[in-house]
FIDREN-99901 format. One record per residue (C-alpha): z, x, y. Coordinates in steps of 0.5 Angstrom, whole numbers, padded with zeros to 4 digits, always signed. Layout:
// residues N
ZXY;...
This chain:
// residues 596
-0045+0038+0019;-0039+0042+0022;-0033+0045+0019;-0027+0042+0023;-0021+0044+0018;-0020+0049+0012;-0014+0050+0007;-0013+0056+0004;-0009+0058-0002;-0004+0052+0001;+0003+0052-0003;+0009+0047-0002;+0015+0045-0006;+0020+0040-0004;+0026+0039-0007;+0024+0043-0013;+0018+0039-0014;+0011+0042-0013;+0007+0038-0008;+0001+0043-0007;-0001+0049-0011;-0006+0054-0009;-0010+0048-0005;-0017+0050-0002;-0021+0045+0001;-0026+0044+0007;-0027+0038+0011;-0033+0037+0016;-0035+0032+0021;-0040+0028+0017;-0036+0026+0011;-0031+0020+0010;-0027+0022+0004;-0022+0017+0001;-0015+0020-0001;-0012+0017-0007;-0006+0019-0012;+0000+0017-0015;+0006+0015-0010;+0010+0021-0008;+0005+0026-0010;+0005+0029-0003;-0001+0025+0000;+0002+0024+0007;+0005+0030+0007;-0002+0034+0006;-0004+0029+0012;+0002+0032+0016;+0000+0039+0015;-0007+0037+0017;-0005+0035+0024;+0001+0040+0025;+0007+0036+0024;+0009+0040+0017;+0009+0047+0015;+0007+0050+0008;+0011+0055+0004;+0005+0059+0003;-0003+0059+0006;-0006+0057+0012;-0009+0051+0015;-0015+0053+0020;-0017+0048+0025;-0023+0050+0028;-0025+0050+0036;-0030+0044+0035;-0024+0040+0032;-0023+0033+0036;-0017+0030+0032;-0016+0023+0032;-0010+0020+0028;-0008+0013+0027;-0001+0012+0028;+0003+0007+0025;+0008+0006+0031;+0004+0007+0038;+0008+0008+0044;+0007+0002+0048;+0011+0001+0055;+0015-0005+0056;+0011-0010+0061;+0004-0007+0060;-0002-0010+0059;-0007-0008+0054;-0012-0005+0059;-0006-0001+0062;-0005+0002+0056;-0012+0004+0055;-0012+0007+0061;-0006+0011+0061;-0007+0013+0054;-0014+0016+0055;-0014+0017+0063;-0021+0013+0063;-0023+0008+0068;-0022+0001+0067;-0030+0000+0066;-0030+0005+0061;-0024+0002+0057;-0027-0005+0057;-0033-0002+0054;-0030+0001+0048;-0025-0004+0047;-0031-0009+0047;-0034-0005+0041;-0027-0008+0037;-0028-0015+0040;-0023-0014+0045;-0025-0019+0050;-0022-0020+0058;-0017-0025+0056;-0014-0020+0051;-0014-0014+0055;-0011-0018+0061;-0005-0020+0056;+0002-0017+0055;+0002-0012+0049;+0008-0016+0047;+0004-0022+0046;-0001-0019+0041;-0001-0020+0034;-0001-0014+0029;-0008-0014+0028;-0010-0014+0035;-0005-0008+0037;-0009-0004+0031;-0016-0006+0035;-0012-0003+0041;-0010+0003+0038;-0017+0004+0035;-0020+0003+0042;-0015+0008+0045;-0017+0013+0039;-0024+0013+0040;-0023+0014+0048;-0021+0021+0046;-0028+0022+0043;-0025+0025+0036;-0030+0028+0031;-0025+0027+0025;-0020+0022+0024;-0014+0022+0019;-0012+0015+0017;-0006+0014+0013;-0006+0007+0010;-0009+0004+0016;-0010-0003+0013;-0003-0004+0011;-0001-0011+0014;-0008-0012+0017;-0011-0019+0017;-0018-0020+0014;-0021-0020+0020;-0018-0014+0023;-0020-0010+0016;-0027-0012+0016;-0027-0010+0023;-0024-0003+0022;-0029-0003+0015;-0035-0004+0020;-0032+0001+0025;-0031+0007+0020;-0038+0005+0016;-0041+0007+0023;-0037+0012+0026;-0040+0019+0028;-0036+0024+0025;-0031+0025+0019;-0025+0022+0016;-0020+0023+0011;-0017+0016+0009;-0011+0014+0005;-0011+0007+0002;-0009+0003-0004;-0014-0002-0003;-0020+0000-0008;-0025-0005-0004;-0024-0002+0003;-0025+0005+0000;-0031+0003-0004;-0034+0000+0003;-0032+0006+0007;-0032+0013+0003;-0038+0016+0000;-0033+0021-0002;-0026+0021-0006;-0021+0026-0007;-0015+0026-0011;-0008+0029-0011;-0005+0030-0018;+0000+0036-0020;-0001+0040-0014;-0008+0040-0015;-0014+0037-0011;-0020+0034-0014;-0026+0032-0010;-0032+0028-0012;-0039+0026-0008;-0038+0019-0010;-0034+0013-0009;-0028+0011-0012;-0030+0006-0017;-0035+0011-0020;-0029+0017-0019;-0024+0013-0023;-0030+0011-0028;-0031+0019-0029;-0024+0021-0029;-0023+0016-0035;-0029+0018-0039;-0026+0025-0038;-0019+0024-0040;-0022+0020-0046;-0026+0027-0047;-0020+0031-0046;-0016+0027-0051;-0022+0028-0057;-0023+0035-0055;-0015+0036-0056;-0014+0032-0062;-0020+0037-0065;-0017+0043-0062;-0010+0041-0065;-0013+0040-0072;-0016+0047-0072;-0009+0050-0069;-0006+0047-0075;-0011+0050-0080;-0010+0057-0077;-0003+0057-0077;-0003+0055-0084;-0007+0061-0086;-0003+0065-0082;+0003+0063-0085;+0000+0064-0092;-0003+0071-0091;+0001+0075-0086;+0005+0078-0091;+0000+0080-0096;-0002+0087-0096;-0010+0085-0097;-0010+0079-0092;-0005+0081-0086;-0011+0084-0082;-0014+0077-0083;-0008+0073-0081;-0007+0078-0075;-0015+0076-0073;-0013+0069-0074;-0007+0069-0069;-0011+0072-0064;-0016+0066-0065;-0010+0061-0065;-0008+0064-0058;-0015+0063-0055;-0015+0056-0056;-0013+0052-0050;-0011+0045-0049;-0014+0041-0044;-0008+0039-0039;-0008+0031-0038;-0001+0030-0037;-0002+0028-0030;-0006+0022-0032;-0002+0020-0038;+0003+0015-0035;-0001+0009-0033;+0002+0003-0032;+0001-0002-0038;+0004-0009-0035;+0004-0015-0040;+0007-0021-0037;+0011-0025-0043;+0008-0032-0045;+0011-0038-0041;+0011-0045-0043;+0005-0048-0040;+0005-0054-0035;+0001-0060-0036;+0002-0064-0030;+0001-0062-0022;+0005-0056-0021;+0006-0057-0013;+0005-0062-0009;+0006-0063-0001;+0005-0069+0003;+0005-0068+0010;+0009-0062+0010;+0011-0059+0017;+0013-0051+0017;+0016-0047+0022;+0023-0045+0025;+0028-0050+0029;+0023-0052+0035;+0018-0047+0033;+0013-0051+0029;+0007-0047+0026;+0003-0052+0022;+0004-0059+0020;+0000-0065+0016;+0000-0060+0010;-0003-0064+0004;-0004-0059-0002;-0004-0060-0010;-0004-0054-0014;-0005-0055-0022;-0003-0051-0028;-0005-0044-0029;-0008-0043-0022;-0008-0037-0018;-0008-0039-0011;-0009-0034-0005;-0006-0036+0001;-0010-0033+0007;-0010-0033+0014;-0009-0029+0020;-0003-0025+0022;+0002-0029+0025;-0001-0036+0023;+0005-0038+0018;+0003-0035+0011;+0010-0032+0009;+0013-0038+0013;+0009-0043+0008;+0012-0039+0002;+0019-0039+0004;+0018-0046+0006;+0016-0048-0001;+0021-0044-0005;+0026-0047+0000;+0028-0040+0003;+0028-0044+0010;+0028-0052+0011;+0021-0056+0012;+0021-0059+0019;+0018-0065+0016;+0014-0068+0010;+0015-0067+0003;+0015-0062-0003;+0014-0064-0010;+0015-0059-0016;+0013-0061-0022;+0018-0063-0028;+0020-0057-0032;+0018-0052-0026;+0022-0045-0026;+0019-0041-0020;+0021-0034-0019;+0020-0031-0012;+0018-0024-0010;+0019-0023-0002;+0017-0017+0002;+0022-0012+0002;+0026-0015-0003;+0027-0008-0006;+0032-0007+0000;+0037-0011-0003;+0038-0008-0010;+0045-0007-0013;+0045+0001-0011;+0050+0003-0017;+0047+0000-0023;+0042+0003-0027;+0035+0001-0028;+0037-0001-0035;+0043-0005-0033;+0039-0009-0028;+0034-0011-0032;+0038-0014-0037;+0042-0018-0032;+0036-0021-0030;+0033-0022-0036;+0032-0029-0039;+0038-0032-0043;+0042-0026-0045;+0036-0021-0045;+0035-0015-0050;+0034-0008-0050;+0027-0008-0053;+0024-0014-0049;+0027-0010-0043;+0025-0003-0045;+0018-0006-0046;+0017-0009-0039;+0020-0003-0036;+0015+0002-0040;+0010-0002-0037;+0012-0001-0030;+0013+0007-0032;+0020+0007-0033;+0021+0011-0039;+0025+0016-0043;+0031+0018-0039;+0028+0014-0033;+0031+0008-0035;+0038+0010-0034;+0037+0013-0027;+0041+0009-0022;+0038+0005-0017;+0040+0009-0011;+0036+0015-0012;+0029+0011-0013;+0024+0011-0008;+0021+0005-0004;+0015+0005-0009;+0020+0005-0015;+0024+0000-0013;+0018-0005-0012;+0016-0004-0019;+0023-0005-0021;+0023-0012-0017;+0017-0014-0020;+0019-0012-0027;+0026-0016-0026;+0022-0022-0024;+0017-0022-0030;+0023-0022-0035;+0026-0028-0031;+0022-0033-0036;+0019-0036-0029;+0013-0041-0031;+0011-0041-0023;+0011-0034-0019;+0011-0034-0012;+0009-0027-0009;+0009-0024-0002;+0005-0018-0002;+0007-0016-0009;+0002-0010-0009;+0005-0006-0003;+0008+0001-0005;+0004+0001-0011;-0002+0006-0013;-0009+0004-0014;-0008+0004-0022;-0001+0000-0022;-0004-0005-0017;-0010-0006-0022;-0005-0006-0028;-0001-0012-0024;-0008-0015-0022;-0010-0015-0029;-0003-0018-0032;-0003-0024-0027;-0010-0025-0029;-0008-0026-0036;-0001-0030-0035;-0001-0037-0037;+0003-0039-0032;+0001-0041-0024;+0001-0036-0019;+0002-0037-0011;+0001-0031-0007;+0000-0027-0001;-0003-0020+0000;-0007-0016+0005;-0011-0012-0001;-0018-0015-0002;-0019-0011-0009;-0012-0014-0011;-0014-0022-0009;-0021-0021-0012;-0018-0020-0019;-0013-0025-0019;-0015-0031-0014;-0018-0037-0018;-0017-0041-0011;-0016-0040-0004;-0012-0044+0002;-0013-0042+0009;-0008-0043+0014;-0010-0042+0021;-0009-0045+0028;-0003-0050+0025;-0008-0052+0020;-0007-0051+0012;-0013-0053+0008;-0016-0051+0001;-0023-0046+0002;-0028-0050-0003;-0031-0043-0005;-0029-0037-0009;-0025-0031-0005;-0031-0027-0005;-0035-0033-0001;-0029-0033+0004;-0029-0026+0005;-0037-0026+0006;-0036-0033+0011;-0031-0029+0015;-0036-0023+0015;-0041-0027+0018;-0037-0030+0023;-0035-0023+0026;-0042-0021+0026;-0044-0027+0030;-0038-0026+0035;-0040-0019+0036;-0047-0022+0038;-0043-0025+0043;-0042-0032+0041;-0037-0035+0046;-0035-0041+0042;-0033-0036+0036;-0030-0031+0041;-0026-0036+0044;-0023-0039+0038;-0021-0032+0035;-0018-0030+0041;-0014-0037+0042;-0011-0036+0035;-0007-0030+0038;-0007-0031+0045;-0007-0039+0047;-0005-0043+0042;+0001-0047+0045;+0008-0046+0041;+0015-0046+0044;+0018-0039+0044;+0025-0038+0042;+0027-0033+0048;+0034-0032+0045;+0032-0030+0038;+0026-0025+0041;+0032-0022+0045;+0036-0021+0039;+0030-0018+0035;+0028-0013+0041;+0035-0011+0041;+0036-0009+0034;+0029-0006+0034;+0032-0001+0039;+0038+0001+0035;+0033+0002+0029;+0029+0006+0033;+0035+0011+0034;+0037+0010+0027;+0030+0012+0025;+0030+0018+0030;+0036+0020+0027;+0034+0020+0020;+0028+0024+0021;+0032+0030+0025;+0037+0030+0019;+0031+0030+0014;+0028+0036+0018;+0035+0040+0018;+0036+0039+0011;+0029+0041+0009;+0030+0048+0013;+0036+0049+0009;+0032+0047+0002;+0026+0052+0004;+0031+0058+0006;+0036+0057+0000;+0034+0061-0007;+0040+0058-0011;+0036+0052-0015;+0043+0048-0016;+0043+0048-0008;+0036+0046-0008;+0037+0040-0012;+0042+0038-0008;+0038+0038-0002;+0032+0035-0005;+0037+0029-0007;+0040+0029+0000;+0033+0029+0003;+0031+0023-0002;+0037+0019+0000;+0035+0020+0007;+0028+0018+0006;+0030+0012+0003;+0034+0010+0008;+0029+0011+0013;+0024+0007+0010;+0028+0001+0009;+0030+0002+0017;+0022+0002+0018;+0021-0004+0014;+0026-0008+0018;+0023-0005+0024;+0016-0008+0022;+0019-0014+0020;+0022-0016+0026;+0016-0014+0030;+0012-0019+0026;+0017-0024+0028;+0017-0022+0035;+0009-0022+0035;+0009-0029+0031;+0014-0032+0037;+0009-0029+0042;+0002-0031+0039;+0005-0038+0038;+0007-0039+0045;
């Protein structure tokens, strides 16, 4: 065990909000730590402090000489036209044989190494970034949401890599299954304080729940005692013979301290309204073909979904999961075949990044009232809003001041007020913290309608799915077993691939490199042009945020600080939307390239 990073008396306030308060923590090169906490509490900020991209108001970050830090970036600096092998050699300065040796550990074969990076899907690019990172031989990793948008194969590979990594790691993730498998230690940031336990996330959350219940009971007993003491004091403080007793009781009262459970009080309690259950087949597709113009992604899709089923749509990135969702909900036209919805079906759709199109100038209350089934009523709206943590004065906040996570919750709340008896959801758990994601999964599990959904979060799928359909290599079929069995089958396939089975290796690499599909060059050109524009916008937003942050740190006027904080929040929202659009365009380019 070696100490690599130390935090001493770290303090940071941003926009009037205390993110870190007297934080002391040590990180070693032999522990994987799962890092959790509510959205907006400062997890990513703390990671930026650790790598030196952020500064604190007070305290110090000590990086020991032995530290070799590895940071998995969300966006890597790939150069136009370079191959995967050329990138590894340029990034690491290592010879081709060494790069190939490390790449092989991530099942990156010769065909993939020779391919242009622009032809690789997001999953293969993540493998490539991991290989590049390991070529620098780090002994401590910082991974901020590493599983976001990763297909299951790449998640399993990353999971196996972290389980065998000879070093330490700090991993932010909202996926309980991933953290449970990779991190024997758990750390939570709440109200500026870090809490660390030598246990995995499920045990950590169970212990925390027990502690909260214990604190509530203790607080109730203390509150009763405080009322008794106060009653005695009020009755006896003026009496000549009892004033000294009252004074003694007053001191006793002042020594009683209630446990602070505020940071864990607001847990999402989502309950979906009952809907009219369906009695016949909800959805039937007959020889359905999906894709875009001359780009056919999958065909001959014959599928039946029955009332009350919760169907997870699975498959590698770029294989057509979102395209299938958009086709059956008539967002895009089908390329052939038939889509038959049952009689009396009313479907509600949650699309990726739907929250970016919310009406900025409406309040939360007014927007939810406008989306509610029928005329809507305040009680119904308030009940749903409270389940998604919009309570008190928050209900009258304007949408334009909400963070990305808050907008995602608002979009889901509006969907559940619509009265739909079929929910079609594309990545509904993205931007939700662990507790809210769990609450959403439980609510969907109890929902008496039908759910068709796409998610990359395994713990979420495990709790919701009653059935699995997989789309890969132009074919969509129903998997005969449960989702857990599906994960295990892929895990076995990955083990066989690692052992060197040429047939399976060939099949996996063909999924992203060799599958012959036509490419729309004009669409790709326009997407790349838009990406360049977005990158300039994102850089501009970052500079403006840094500039205003400096003003915030230097001002002593609370009113100015509040205004600066609001400006920063609005710029962060704009930056987040630009990044989401950037990611969406990259996924589209990857889809065009991988299907070529």
